PyMOL commands that place a pseudoatom at each C-alpha (Angstrom):
pseudoatom trace, name=CA, resn=UNK, resi=1, chain=A, elem=C, hetatm=0, pos=[-41.437, -8.920, -38.872]
pseudoatom trace, name=CA, resn=UNK, resi=2, chain=A, elem=C, hetatm=0, pos=[-38.165, -7.993, -40.470]
pseudoatom trace, name=CA, resn=UNK, resi=3, chain=A, elem=C, hetatm=0, pos=[-37.202, -7.350, -44.055]
pseudoatom trace, name=CA, resn=UNK, resi=4, chain=A, elem=C, hetatm=0, pos=[-33.755, -6.919, -45.537]
pseudoatom trace, name=CA, resn=UNK, resi=5, chain=A, elem=C, hetatm=0, pos=[-34.448, -3.278, -46.305]
pseudoatom trace, name=CA, resn=UNK, resi=6, chain=A, elem=C, hetatm=0, pos=[-36.718, -2.225, -43.469]
pseudoatom trace, name=CA, resn=UNK, resi=7, chain=A, elem=C, hetatm=0, pos=[-36.891, -1.902, -39.701]
pseudoatom trace, name=CA, resn=UNK, resi=8, chain=A, elem=C, hetatm=0, pos=[-38.099, -4.538, -37.328]
pseudoatom trace, name=CA, resn=UNK, resi=9, chain=A, elem=C, hetatm=0, pos=[-41.603, -3.759, -36.112]
pseudoatom trace, name=CA, resn=UNK, resi=10, chain=A, elem=C, hetatm=0, pos=[-42.248, -4.856, -32.558]
pseudoatom trace, name=CA, resn=UNK, resi=11, chain=A, elem=C, hetatm=0, pos=[-45.478, -4.177, -30.702]
pseudoatom trace, name=CA, resn=UNK, resi=12, chain=A, elem=C, hetatm=0, pos=[-44.950, -3.568, -27.019]
pseudoatom trace, name=CA, resn=UNK, resi=13, chain=A, elem=C, hetatm=0, pos=[-48.458, -3.591, -25.623]
pseudoatom trace, name=CA, resn=UNK, resi=14, chain=A, elem=C, hetatm=0, pos=[-49.157, -0.450, -23.624]
pseudoatom trace, name=CA, resn=UNK, resi=15, chain=A, elem=C, hetatm=0, pos=[-45.620, 0.917, -23.955]
pseudoatom trace, name=CA, resn=UNK, resi=16, chain=A, elem=C, hetatm=0, pos=[-45.894, 4.741, -24.250]
pseudoatom trace, name=CA, resn=UNK, resi=17, chain=A, elem=C, hetatm=0, pos=[-43.179, 4.593, -26.922]
pseudoatom trace, name=CA, resn=UNK, resi=18, chain=A, elem=C, hetatm=0, pos=[-45.883, 3.294, -29.282]
pseudoatom trace, name=CA, resn=UNK, resi=19, chain=A, elem=C, hetatm=0, pos=[-47.960, 6.441, -28.824]
pseudoatom trace, name=CA, resn=UNK, resi=20, chain=A, elem=C, hetatm=0, pos=[-46.467, 8.392, -31.775]
pseudoatom trace, name=CA, resn=UNK, resi=21, chain=A, elem=C, hetatm=0, pos=[-47.314, 5.662, -34.282]
pseudoatom trace, name=CA, resn=UNK, resi=22, chain=A, elem=C, hetatm=0, pos=[-50.768, 5.195, -32.803]
pseudoatom trace, name=CA, resn=UNK, resi=23, chain=A, elem=C, hetatm=0, pos=[-51.367, 8.952, -32.982]
pseudoatom trace, name=CA, resn=UNK, resi=24, chain=A, elem=C, hetatm=0, pos=[-50.301, 9.012, -36.632]
pseudoatom trace, name=CA, resn=UNK, resi=25, chain=A, elem=C, hetatm=0, pos=[-52.543, 6.052, -37.470]
pseudoatom trace, name=CA, resn=UNK, resi=26, chain=A, elem=C, hetatm=0, pos=[-55.464, 7.699, -35.696]
pseudoatom trace, name=CA, resn=UNK, resi=27, chain=A, elem=C, hetatm=0, pos=[-54.943, 11.034, -37.465]
pseudoatom trace, name=CA, resn=UNK, resi=28, chain=A, elem=C, hetatm=0, pos=[-54.321, 9.651, -40.940]
pseudoatom trace, name=CA, resn=UNK, resi=29, chain=A, elem=C, hetatm=0, pos=[-56.961, 6.954, -40.603]
pseudoatom trace, name=CA, resn=UNK, resi=30, chain=A, elem=C, hetatm=0, pos=[-59.684, 9.586, -40.721]
pseudoatom trace, name=CA, resn=UNK, resi=31, chain=A, elem=C, hetatm=0, pos=[-61.454, 9.889, -44.041]
pseudoatom trace, name=CA, resn=UNK, resi=32, chain=A, elem=C, hetatm=0, pos=[-59.808, 12.278, -46.533]
pseudoatom trace, name=CA, resn=UNK, resi=33, chain=A, elem=C, hetatm=0, pos=[-56.595, 12.867, -44.580]
pseudoatom trace, name=CA, resn=UNK, resi=34, chain=A, elem=C, hetatm=0, pos=[-54.264, 10.804, -46.747]
pseudoatom trace, name=CA, resn=UNK, resi=35, chain=A, elem=C, hetatm=0, pos=[-56.015, 12.023, -49.888]
pseudoatom trace, name=CA, resn=UNK, resi=36, chain=A, elem=C, hetatm=0, pos=[-55.270, 15.641, -48.964]
pseudoatom trace, name=CA, resn=UNK, resi=37, chain=A, elem=C, hetatm=0, pos=[-51.607, 14.804, -48.384]
pseudoatom trace, name=CA, resn=UNK, resi=38, chain=A, elem=C, hetatm=0, pos=[-51.576, 12.933, -51.693]
pseudoatom trace, name=CA, resn=UNK, resi=39, chain=A, elem=C, hetatm=0, pos=[-53.087, 15.856, -53.628]
pseudoatom trace, name=CA, resn=UNK, resi=40, chain=A, elem=C, hetatm=0, pos=[-50.710, 18.392, -52.075]
pseudoatom trace, name=CA, resn=UNK, resi=41, chain=A, elem=C, hetatm=0, pos=[-47.593, 16.263, -52.548]
pseudoatom trace, name=CA, resn=UNK, resi=42, chain=A, elem=C, hetatm=0, pos=[-46.790, 17.584, -56.071]
pseudoatom trace, name=CA, resn=UNK, resi=43, chain=A, elem=C, hetatm=0, pos=[-47.214, 21.224, -54.974]
pseudoatom trace, name=CA, resn=UNK, resi=44, chain=A, elem=C, hetatm=0, pos=[-49.463, 23.858, -53.449]
pseudoatom trace, name=CA, resn=UNK, resi=45, chain=A, elem=C, hetatm=0, pos=[-53.123, 24.195, -54.362]
pseudoatom trace, name=CA, resn=UNK, resi=46, chain=A, elem=C, hetatm=0, pos=[-55.828, 26.717, -53.685]
pseudoatom trace, name=CA, resn=UNK, resi=47, chain=A, elem=C, hetatm=0, pos=[-58.831, 25.581, -51.674]
pseudoatom trace, name=CA, resn=UNK, resi=48, chain=A, elem=C, hetatm=0, pos=[-61.159, 25.433, -54.683]
pseudoatom trace, name=CA, resn=UNK, resi=49, chain=A, elem=C, hetatm=0, pos=[-58.734, 23.407, -56.790]
pseudoatom trace, name=CA, resn=UNK, resi=50, chain=A, elem=C, hetatm=0, pos=[-58.059, 21.062, -53.883]
pseudoatom trace, name=CA, resn=UNK, resi=51, chain=A, elem=C, hetatm=0, pos=[-61.812, 20.710, -53.345]
pseudoatom trace, name=CA, resn=UNK, resi=52, chain=A, elem=C, hetatm=0, pos=[-62.300, 19.910, -57.053]
pseudoatom trace, name=CA, resn=UNK, resi=53, chain=A, elem=C, hetatm=0, pos=[-59.645, 17.192, -56.924]
pseudoatom trace, name=CA, resn=UNK, resi=54, chain=A, elem=C, hetatm=0, pos=[-61.173, 15.681, -53.800]
pseudoatom trace, name=CA, resn=UNK, resi=55, chain=A, elem=C, hetatm=0, pos=[-64.336, 14.606, -55.623]
pseudoatom trace, name=CA, resn=UNK, resi=56, chain=A, elem=C, hetatm=0, pos=[-67.233, 14.177, -53.205]
pseudoatom trace, name=CA, resn=UNK, resi=57, chain=A, elem=C, hetatm=0, pos=[-65.535, 15.689, -50.148]
pseudoatom trace, name=CA, resn=UNK, resi=58, chain=A, elem=C, hetatm=0, pos=[-67.671, 18.610, -48.991]
pseudoatom trace, name=CA, resn=UNK, resi=59, chain=A, elem=C, hetatm=0, pos=[-66.181, 22.064, -48.490]
pseudoatom trace, name=CA, resn=UNK, resi=60, chain=A, elem=C, hetatm=0, pos=[-66.927, 21.939, -44.778]
pseudoatom trace, name=CA, resn=UNK, resi=61, chain=A, elem=C, hetatm=0, pos=[-65.247, 18.537, -44.400]
pseudoatom trace, name=CA, resn=UNK, resi=62, chain=A, elem=C, hetatm=0, pos=[-62.231, 19.707, -46.381]
pseudoatom trace, name=CA, resn=UNK, resi=63, chain=A, elem=C, hetatm=0, pos=[-61.960, 22.805, -44.170]
pseudoatom trace, name=CA, resn=UNK, resi=64, chain=A, elem=C, hetatm=0, pos=[-62.171, 20.655, -41.041]
pseudoatom trace, name=CA, resn=UNK, resi=65, chain=A, elem=C, hetatm=0, pos=[-59.521, 18.247, -42.300]
pseudoatom trace, name=CA, resn=UNK, resi=66, chain=A, elem=C, hetatm=0, pos=[-57.200, 21.081, -43.346]
pseudoatom trace, name=CA, resn=UNK, resi=67, chain=A, elem=C, hetatm=0, pos=[-57.533, 22.548, -39.851]
pseudoatom trace, name=CA, resn=UNK, resi=68, chain=A, elem=C, hetatm=0, pos=[-56.633, 19.193, -38.301]
pseudoatom trace, name=CA, resn=UNK, resi=69, chain=A, elem=C, hetatm=0, pos=[-53.664, 18.713, -40.633]
pseudoatom trace, name=CA, resn=UNK, resi=70, chain=A, elem=C, hetatm=0, pos=[-52.525, 22.275, -39.892]
pseudoatom trace, name=CA, resn=UNK, resi=71, chain=A, elem=C, hetatm=0, pos=[-52.743, 21.619, -36.146]
pseudoatom trace, name=CA, resn=UNK, resi=72, chain=A, elem=C, hetatm=0, pos=[-50.687, 18.451, -36.694]
pseudoatom trace, name=CA, resn=UNK, resi=73, chain=A, elem=C, hetatm=0, pos=[-48.056, 20.487, -38.555]
pseudoatom trace, name=CA, resn=UNK, resi=74, chain=A, elem=C, hetatm=0, pos=[-48.477, 18.661, -41.868]
pseudoatom trace, name=CA, resn=UNK, resi=75, chain=A, elem=C, hetatm=0, pos=[-50.017, 21.391, -44.029]
pseudoatom trace, name=CA, resn=UNK, resi=76, chain=A, elem=C, hetatm=0, pos=[-49.992, 25.183, -43.997]
pseudoatom trace, name=CA, resn=UNK, resi=77, chain=A, elem=C, hetatm=0, pos=[-51.438, 28.064, -45.920]
pseudoatom trace, name=CA, resn=UNK, resi=78, chain=A, elem=C, hetatm=0, pos=[-48.644, 29.958, -47.639]
pseudoatom trace, name=CA, resn=UNK, resi=79, chain=A, elem=C, hetatm=0, pos=[-48.258, 33.676, -48.453]
pseudoatom trace, name=CA, resn=UNK, resi=80, chain=A, elem=C, hetatm=0, pos=[-50.220, 33.313, -51.685]
pseudoatom trace, name=CA, resn=UNK, resi=81, chain=A, elem=C, hetatm=0, pos=[-53.167, 31.790, -49.820]
pseudoatom trace, name=CA, resn=UNK, resi=82, chain=A, elem=C, hetatm=0, pos=[-52.712, 28.307, -51.224]
pseudoatom trace, name=CA, resn=UNK, resi=83, chain=A, elem=C, hetatm=0, pos=[-52.279, 25.125, -49.231]
pseudoatom trace, name=CA, resn=UNK, resi=84, chain=A, elem=C, hetatm=0, pos=[-48.989, 23.272, -49.166]
pseudoatom trace, name=CA, resn=UNK, resi=85, chain=A, elem=C, hetatm=0, pos=[-47.221, 20.547, -47.266]
pseudoatom trace, name=CA, resn=UNK, resi=86, chain=A, elem=C, hetatm=0, pos=[-44.901, 21.564, -44.452]
pseudoatom trace, name=CA, resn=UNK, resi=87, chain=A, elem=C, hetatm=0, pos=[-41.478, 19.942, -44.071]
pseudoatom trace, name=CA, resn=UNK, resi=88, chain=A, elem=C, hetatm=0, pos=[-43.158, 17.218, -41.981]
pseudoatom trace, name=CA, resn=UNK, resi=89, chain=A, elem=C, hetatm=0, pos=[-45.872, 16.838, -44.601]
pseudoatom trace, name=CA, resn=UNK, resi=90, chain=A, elem=C, hetatm=0, pos=[-43.271, 16.451, -47.349]
pseudoatom trace, name=CA, resn=UNK, resi=91, chain=A, elem=C, hetatm=0, pos=[-41.643, 13.718, -45.259]
pseudoatom trace, name=CA, resn=UNK, resi=92, chain=A, elem=C, hetatm=0, pos=[-44.991, 11.975, -44.968]
pseudoatom trace, name=CA, resn=UNK, resi=93, chain=A, elem=C, hetatm=0, pos=[-45.487, 12.321, -48.722]
pseudoatom trace, name=CA, resn=UNK, resi=94, chain=A, elem=C, hetatm=0, pos=[-42.117, 10.662, -49.278]
pseudoatom trace, name=CA, resn=UNK, resi=95, chain=A, elem=C, hetatm=0, pos=[-43.105, 7.854, -46.913]
pseudoatom trace, name=CA, resn=UNK, resi=96, chain=A, elem=C, hetatm=0, pos=[-46.305, 7.352, -48.900]
pseudoatom trace, name=CA, resn=UNK, resi=97, chain=A, elem=C, hetatm=0, pos=[-44.314, 6.778, -52.091]
pseudoatom trace, name=CA, resn=UNK, resi=98, chain=A, elem=C, hetatm=0, pos=[-43.319, 3.394, -50.664]
pseudoatom trace, name=CA, resn=UNK, resi=99, chain=A, elem=C, hetatm=0, pos=[-47.007, 2.624, -50.174]
pseudoatom trace, name=CA, resn=UNK, resi=100, chain=A, elem=C, hetatm=0, pos=[-47.606, 3.691, -53.789]
pseudoatom trace, name=CA, resn=UNK, resi=101, chain=A, elem=C, hetatm=0, pos=[-44.941, 1.223, -54.981]
pseudoatom trace, name=CA, resn=UNK, resi=102, chain=A, elem=C, hetatm=0, pos=[-46.421, -1.535, -52.855]
pseudoatom trace, name=CA, resn=UNK, resi=103, chain=A, elem=C, hetatm=0, pos=[-49.965, -0.814, -54.124]
pseudoatom trace, name=CA, resn=UNK, resi=104, chain=A, elem=C, hetatm=0, pos=[-48.803, -1.042, -57.737]
pseudoatom trace, name=CA, resn=UNK, resi=105, chain=A, elem=C, hetatm=0, pos=[-47.244, -4.491, -57.211]
pseudoatom trace, name=CA, resn=UNK, resi=106, chain=A, elem=C, hetatm=0, pos=[-50.209, -5.640, -55.116]
pseudoatom trace, name=CA, resn=UNK, resi=107, chain=A, elem=C, hetatm=0, pos=[-52.625, -4.546, -57.835]
pseudoatom trace, name=CA, resn=UNK, resi=108, chain=A, elem=C, hetatm=0, pos=[-50.582, -6.316, -60.522]
pseudoatom trace, name=CA, resn=UNK, resi=109, chain=A, elem=C, hetatm=0, pos=[-50.653, -9.550, -58.489]
pseudoatom trace, name=CA, resn=UNK, resi=110, chain=A, elem=C, hetatm=0, pos=[-54.341, -9.436, -57.739]
pseudoatom trace, name=CA, resn=UNK, resi=111, chain=A, elem=C, hetatm=0, pos=[-55.375, -8.662, -61.320]
pseudoatom trace, name=CA, resn=UNK, resi=112, chain=A, elem=C, hetatm=0, pos=[-53.315, -11.446, -62.893]
pseudoatom trace, name=CA, resn=UNK, resi=113, chain=A, elem=C, hetatm=0, pos=[-55.371, -14.373, -64.090]
pseudoatom trace, name=CA, resn=UNK, resi=114, chain=A, elem=C, hetatm=0, pos=[-54.977, -17.493, -61.979]
for i in range(1, 114): cmd.bond("trace and resi %d" % i, "trace and resi %d" % (i + 1))
show_as sticks, trace
zoom trace
């Protein structure tokens, strides 16, 4: 599939070159991962504030997810003890803005009366 403004996406079966994308999809496909990135995108947050914004995500689940995102190099605890996106995490946040734009137009289309 090719668009005028985007890359061509080609699936190559078991080609090891696909492994990075598959790893990203596996990591970010876990519940709460994208939400954490989304909440940290505007700036750093303390654990309790992040937990409050996450709604029904338990403290233990949030801790587990933050550990996984830290291991993946997407979030880090800064000198003030708050959580923030790393350079890689900021890049992911920027990539998600395209998804935000798409979701807005998708929602507008699906909520229009027929």
